[in-house]
N, C-alpha and C positions, 0 to 999 in steps of 0.2 A: 124458938120462932121457925117456923115454916115456910119458906118462899112458894107462892104460887104462881102460876102464869096464866090463869084465866081469869074471866071477869067476874065482879062480884054476884052477879044471877047465875052463872055457870057454877061457881064456887058453893052458892047457896044449894042448887040443883044435885051437887055430887054429895055434899054434906047429908043431904034428905035423902036420897037414894043408898048411902053407905058406900060409895066408891072410894074414899079416902081412907088410906090406912096410917095408922100410928107408925112412926119412924123406928120407935122403940120396939115394940112387941109385934106390930102387924095387926092390931084390933082394929075395931072399925071406928072413925072419928064421928062424933054427932055434935050438932051446934050447941053452943055454950056461951052464948052472950058475945059480947064486944070488950076489947082493949080499948084503952084512952086513945081519944083522938090526936093525931099530931100534924103538922105540917112538914113537907120532905121539900127542901130546895133542889130544882132540877137547873138545867143548863140556862133554860129560858123561864122562868117563874117559879111558882110553890103550887105544889099539890096537896092537897089534904086527904088523910086517910084515917078510917077508923076501922081497924084489923078487926076480924074475926075470930072469936075464941073457939076452939073444939075440945072436946073430952074424948078420951080413950075409952070404949067399953071394955076392953080387956084389962090394963093395966092402972086405970083412973087418971092418967096422967092429963093434964090440958095443955094445948099448944095454942100459941097465936099464929095465926094464918095471915101473913104480910104479902103483898103484891110484889113480885118479883122486882118491881122498879124502884123500891126501897130497900134500903140494906140495914139490916140488923144493927142496932144500936148507932146507927150513923145519922145526923140530921139532912145529908145530901143523898140525893138518889144515884141509882147505880150508873146513870149515864155520865154524872159529874166525876164519881170516884174512878169509874173506868177510863175516863179520859186522862185523869191524873195519872193512874197506872202505865197506859199507853205512854204518855209522855215522858214518864220516868224511864220506861224500859227503852225509850229513844234516846236516853241520856240527858235529859232536863233535870235541872234542880228543884227542890220543893218550893223555893221561895219564888222562881221564876213561873213553875206551874200554878203557885197560888194568886200570883198577878193576873196570870192569864185568864183563870177561872173565876176569879173575884172572890176569893176565900182566904181565910187568916192563914198565914204561913204555918202555924202550930197544927191548925185542923189538917191540913194535907200532909205535914210530916209524920202526923200520926197515923194517916190512911198509908202511906208509904212504908212506915216501920211495921205495920200490922202485915202488910203485903208481903214484905220481905222476910218476916218471921213465918210466915205461911208457904214461902215460894215454892219451896220443895213438894208440898203436899198439893198445892194448888196445880203444879206442872204435872205431879203423878194423876191427879184427877182429870186434867184436860186430855192427857194420852190415854187413859183408860176409856173415856167418852168417845174419843175420837176412834179408836180401836174397835170400840164395841159398834159404832154408827158405821163405820167404812175402814177396814184394815188396811186399805192402799193410801188413807189419809196419811199415816205417819210417813209414806215417801217422802212428803212435801215438808218435813222438819227441818227448819234450819237454826242452828245453835245462835242464840241472839247476844252471848257475851256475857250474860249476868242472870242471875238465878231469877230476878223478877223478869227480865225479859225473857227468858225461856217460859216461864209461867205463862205470863200475857201471850206468847206465841202458841204454846199448848192449850190454852182455854180458847182463843179466837180458832183454833185448827178444829177443835171439837164443835164450836159452833156453827162453824162452816160447814162440816160433815154433817151436822143435824138438819141444816137448811137443804142441803143437797139431798139429802136422804127423803125428807118430810116435805119439803117445799118450804117458801117464805111464808111466815104468818105476821101478825101484827105485833109480834113480841121484838125488840131491839136486841141488838147484840150483847149489850151489857146486861141488859135485864135476864137474857138468856143463860148469860155467865152466872149470873147470881143464883138462878134455879140449879145449874147444872153442878155448882159448887157446894150448893148448901148455904149460900149467905156470902160467898166472895172472901170476905174476910174473918169468917167463922174458923174455930180451932180446927175442926177435923172435916174435909170434904167428903160428902159422902160416895159410895160405890155406885156407878151405873148400873142399872137394872139388868 
């Protein structure tokens, strides 16, 4: 799954013009139908999505292009999972976070376990993005006292550096974090361009 931060119309235009590249081989992605529709729980309500599929002309691999407000393999959106990560980084436990967000404790515990397992990779990804966007941004790094806290700090520092460099757009901080990390809770965050 690839996270995209453009509207459905912009995505279609980019696919038609050949402006999207395969993350595996760099080949041109072309439209190739749609994935199944699903509902994503947000902080306030539910959003429906029918992700676009794209096929690589180079290697033949197909990719699902999901909006960055959704997180691969999760029923909850980026803003919900991001809020849970922020609260956990601040020291709150999964049960308290689950009550606050109105989610089952096991679900929140799963997010936090996944994030803690990937915390070092997420921190490194955040630092690389922050440095690529603004080398002086790393002067603002403050150790948070835990690997998850450091990961959240680094990711938000990268998001801030992006906003300072390119200006604010319609994309929320956790949505941008999903895009920058290649899925937030995915196994291997990508390198910045």
